[in-house]
C-alpha positions as a Markdown table, in Angstrom:
| # | Residue | x | y | z |
|---|---|---|---|---|
| 1 | Unk | 0.0 | 0.0 | 0.0 |
| 2 | Unk | 1.5 | 3.3 | -1.0 |
| 3 | Unk | 1.5 | 6.3 | 1.4 |
| 4 | Unk | -0.6 | 9.3 | 0.5 |
| 5 | Unk | -0.4 | 12.8 | 1.7 |
| 6 | Unk | -3.6 | 14.6 | 2.6 |
| 7 | Unk | -3.9 | 18.3 | 2.6 |
| 8 | Unk | -6.5 | 20.1 | 4.8 |
| 9 | Unk | -7.7 | 22.3 | 2.0 |
| 10 | Unk | -9.2 | 21.3 | -1.5 |
| 11 | Unk | -9.4 | 23.1 | -4.8 |
| 12 | Unk | -9.4 | 21.7 | -8.4 |
| 13 | Unk | -6.9 | 23.5 | -10.7 |
| 14 | Unk | -6.0 | 22.6 | -14.2 |
| 15 | Unk | -2.3 | 22.3 | -14.9 |
| 16 | Unk | 0.7 | 20.9 | -13.0 |
| 17 | Unk | 1.8 | 24.3 | -11.5 |
| 18 | Unk | -0.7 | 23.9 | -8.8 |
| 19 | Unk | -0.5 | 20.2 | -8.3 |
| 20 | Unk | 1.7 | 20.7 | -5.3 |
| 21 | Unk | -1.1 | 22.5 | -3.6 |
| 22 | Unk | -3.6 | 19.7 | -3.6 |
| 23 | Unk | -4.3 | 16.3 | -5.1 |
| 24 | Unk | -4.7 | 15.5 | -8.8 |
| 25 | Unk | -7.9 | 13.9 | -10.0 |
| 26 | Unk | -7.6 | 13.0 | -13.7 |
| 27 | Unk | -6.4 | 16.2 | -15.4 |
| 28 | Unk | -7.7 | 18.4 | -12.5 |
| 29 | Unk | -6.0 | 19.4 | -9.3 |
| 30 | Unk | -8.3 | 19.4 | -6.2 |
| 31 | Unk | -7.5 | 22.0 | -3.5 |
| 32 | Unk | -9.2 | 22.8 | -0.3 |
| 33 | Unk | -10.4 | 26.1 | 1.1 |
| 34 | Unk | -7.1 | 27.4 | 2.4 |
| 35 | Unk | -5.4 | 27.1 | -1.0 |
| 36 | Unk | -8.4 | 28.8 | -2.6 |
| 37 | Unk | -8.1 | 31.6 | -0.1 |
| 38 | Unk | -4.4 | 32.0 | -0.9 |
| 39 | Unk | -5.0 | 31.9 | -4.7 |
| 40 | Unk | -7.9 | 34.4 | -4.6 |
| 41 | Unk | -6.9 | 36.6 | -1.7 |
| 42 | Unk | -10.4 | 36.0 | -0.1 |
| 43 | Unk | -10.5 | 34.9 | 3.5 |
| 44 | Unk | -11.8 | 31.4 | 4.3 |
| 45 | Unk | -14.5 | 33.1 | 6.4 |
| 46 | Unk | -15.7 | 35.1 | 3.4 |
| 47 | Unk | -15.5 | 32.0 | 1.1 |
| 48 | Unk | -17.8 | 30.2 | 3.6 |
| 49 | Unk | -20.1 | 33.2 | 3.6 |
| 50 | Unk | -20.2 | 33.2 | -0.3 |
| 51 | Unk | -21.1 | 29.5 | -0.1 |
| 52 | Unk | -23.9 | 30.2 | 2.4 |
| 53 | Unk | -25.2 | 32.9 | 0.1 |
| 54 | Unk | -25.1 | 30.6 | -2.9 |
| 55 | Unk | -22.4 | 32.4 | -4.8 |
| 56 | Unk | -20.2 | 29.4 | -4.9 |
| 57 | Unk | -21.0 | 25.7 | -4.6 |
| 58 | Unk | -17.9 | 23.6 | -3.8 |
| 59 | Unk | -17.9 | 19.8 | -4.1 |
| 60 | Unk | -17.5 | 17.9 | -0.8 |
| 61 | Unk | -15.0 | 15.1 | -0.3 |
| 62 | Unk | -15.9 | 11.8 | 1.5 |
| 63 | Unk | -14.7 | 13.4 | 4.7 |
| 64 | Unk | -16.9 | 16.5 | 4.0 |
| 65 | Unk | -14.0 | 18.9 | 3.2 |
| 66 | Unk | -14.9 | 21.5 | 0.6 |
| 67 | Unk | -13.1 | 20.8 | -2.7 |
| 68 | Unk | -12.6 | 23.5 | -5.4 |
| 69 | Unk | -11.6 | 23.3 | -9.0 |
| 70 | Unk | -10.4 | 26.0 | -11.5 |
| 71 | Unk | -14.1 | 26.9 | -12.3 |
| 72 | Unk | -14.6 | 27.6 | -8.6 |
| 73 | Unk | -11.5 | 29.9 | -8.6 |
| 74 | Unk | -13.0 | 31.8 | -11.5 |
| 75 | Unk | -16.4 | 31.9 | -9.8 |
| 76 | Unk | -14.9 | 33.3 | -6.6 |
| 77 | Unk | -13.0 | 36.0 | -8.6 |
| 78 | Unk | -16.2 | 36.9 | -10.4 |
| 79 | Unk | -18.3 | 37.0 | -7.2 |
| 80 | Unk | -15.6 | 39.2 | -5.5 |
| 81 | Unk | -15.7 | 41.6 | -8.5 |
| 82 | Unk | -19.5 | 41.9 | -8.4 |
| 83 | Unk | -19.5 | 42.5 | -4.6 |
| 84 | Unk | -16.7 | 45.0 | -4.8 |
| 85 | Unk | -18.5 | 46.9 | -7.6 |
| 86 | Unk | -21.4 | 47.5 | -5.2 |
| 87 | Unk | -23.8 | 44.6 | -5.9 |
| 88 | Unk | -25.3 | 43.1 | -2.8 |
| 89 | Unk | -24.7 | 39.3 | -2.5 |
| 90 | Unk | -28.4 | 38.5 | -3.3 |
| 91 | Unk | -28.1 | 40.4 | -6.6 |
| 92 | Unk | -24.6 | 39.0 | -7.3 |
| 93 | Unk | -26.1 | 35.5 | -7.0 |
| 94 | Unk | -28.8 | 36.4 | -9.5 |
| 95 | Unk | -26.2 | 37.7 | -11.9 |
| 96 | Unk | -24.0 | 34.7 | -11.5 |
| 97 | Unk | -27.0 | 32.4 | -12.1 |
| 98 | Unk | -28.0 | 34.3 | -15.2 |
| 99 | Unk | -24.4 | 34.1 | -16.5 |
| 100 | Unk | -24.5 | 30.3 | -16.1 |
| 101 | Unk | -27.9 | 30.0 | -17.7 |
| 102 | Unk | -28.2 | 30.1 | -21.4 |
| 103 | Unk | -31.7 | 28.6 | -21.4 |
| 104 | Unk | -34.0 | 30.7 | -23.5 |
| 105 | Unk | -37.0 | 29.1 | -21.9 |
| 106 | Unk | -36.0 | 30.6 | -18.5 |
| 107 | Unk | -36.1 | 34.1 | -20.0 |
| 108 | Unk | -39.4 | 33.4 | -21.7 |
| 109 | Unk | -40.9 | 32.1 | -18.5 |
| 110 | Unk | -39.6 | 34.9 | -16.2 |
| 111 | Unk | -42.5 | 36.1 | -14.0 |
| 112 | Unk | -43.3 | 39.8 | -14.3 |
| 113 | Unk | -42.5 | 40.4 | -10.6 |
| 114 | Unk | -39.0 | 39.1 | -11.2 |
| 115 | Unk | -38.5 | 41.2 | -14.3 |
| 116 | Unk | -39.7 | 44.3 | -12.4 |
| 117 | Unk | -37.3 | 43.5 | -9.6 |
| 118 | Unk | -34.4 | 43.1 | -12.0 |
| 119 | Unk | -35.4 | 46.3 | -13.8 |
| 120 | Unk | -35.2 | 48.2 | -10.4 |
| 121 | Unk | -31.8 | 46.7 | -9.8 |
| 122 | Unk | -30.7 | 47.7 | -13.3 |
| 123 | Unk | -31.8 | 51.3 | -12.5 |
| 124 | Unk | -29.8 | 51.2 | -9.3 |
| 125 | Unk | -26.7 | 49.9 | -11.1 |
| 126 | Unk | -27.1 | 52.7 | -13.7 |
| 127 | Unk | -27.3 | 55.2 | -10.8 |
| 128 | Unk | -24.1 | 53.8 | -9.2 |
| 129 | Unk | -22.3 | 53.8 | -12.5 |
| 130 | Unk | -23.2 | 57.4 | -13.1 |
| 131 | Unk | -22.0 | 58.3 | -9.6 |
| 132 | Unk | -18.7 | 56.4 | -10.1 |
| 133 | Unk | -18.2 | 58.0 | -13.5 |
| 134 | Unk | -18.7 | 61.5 | -12.0 |
| 135 | Unk | -16.2 | 60.6 | -9.2 |
| 136 | Unk | -13.7 | 59.2 | -11.6 |
| 137 | Unk | -14.0 | 62.4 | -13.7 |
| 138 | Unk | -13.4 | 64.6 | -10.7 |
| 139 | Unk | -10.3 | 62.6 | -9.6 |
| 140 | Unk | -9.0 | 62.5 | -13.1 |
| 141 | Unk | -9.4 | 66.2 | -13.6 |
| 142 | Unk | -7.7 | 67.0 | -10.4 |
| 143 | Unk | -4.7 | 64.7 | -11.2 |
| 144 | Unk | -4.3 | 66.3 | -14.6 |
| 145 | Unk | -3.7 | 69.6 | -12.8 |
| 146 | Unk | -0.9 | 68.1 | -10.6 |
| 147 | Unk | 2.8 | 68.1 | -11.6 |
| 148 | Unk | 2.7 | 64.3 | -11.4 |
| 149 | Unk | -0.1 | 63.9 | -13.9 |
| 150 | Unk | 1.7 | 62.0 | -16.7 |
| 151 | Unk | 3.4 | 59.5 | -14.3 |
| 152 | Unk | 0.5 | 58.9 | -12.0 |
| 153 | Unk | -2.2 | 58.6 | -14.8 |
| 154 | Unk | 0.0 | 56.3 | -16.8 |
| 155 | Unk | 0.5 | 54.1 | -13.7 |
| 156 | Unk | -3.2 | 54.1 | -13.1 |
| 157 | Unk | -3.9 | 52.8 | -16.7 |
| 158 | Unk | -1.3 | 50.0 | -16.5 |
| 159 | Unk | -2.9 | 46.8 | -15.2 |
| 160 | Unk | -1.1 | 45.2 | -12.3 |
């Protein structure tokens, strides 16, 4: 019988670069919540909250540890982006669900009350975008007037 090494955190990640962080199942690396936290910069507590809110749905191992794959990593990053952009988690869940659903029947069968709720949320998003755009313009216009404008604005445009 060969010895195996068990990690206390599971996440599935394609490729061999992350194979050291978890166990390999077929062509996918499985990692646990701690590794997912390190990869995404999201605390394990917040990952559990996202799961509770339905933003992520990790698989469970036989010993009930959460297991994540590369799709879960992308899902966490998308959820974080939505929440950081001002969407409440309840709306972030709706957006994530809609992104995963390509079923035309779902759109056709959408109840009017749901459509009205989504329209209200859309209006709220437009209001937040307008506010952020005005704030961005104010900050940009101020920076242009500083002696550091060229350096600072170029650094702000360069993705990290």
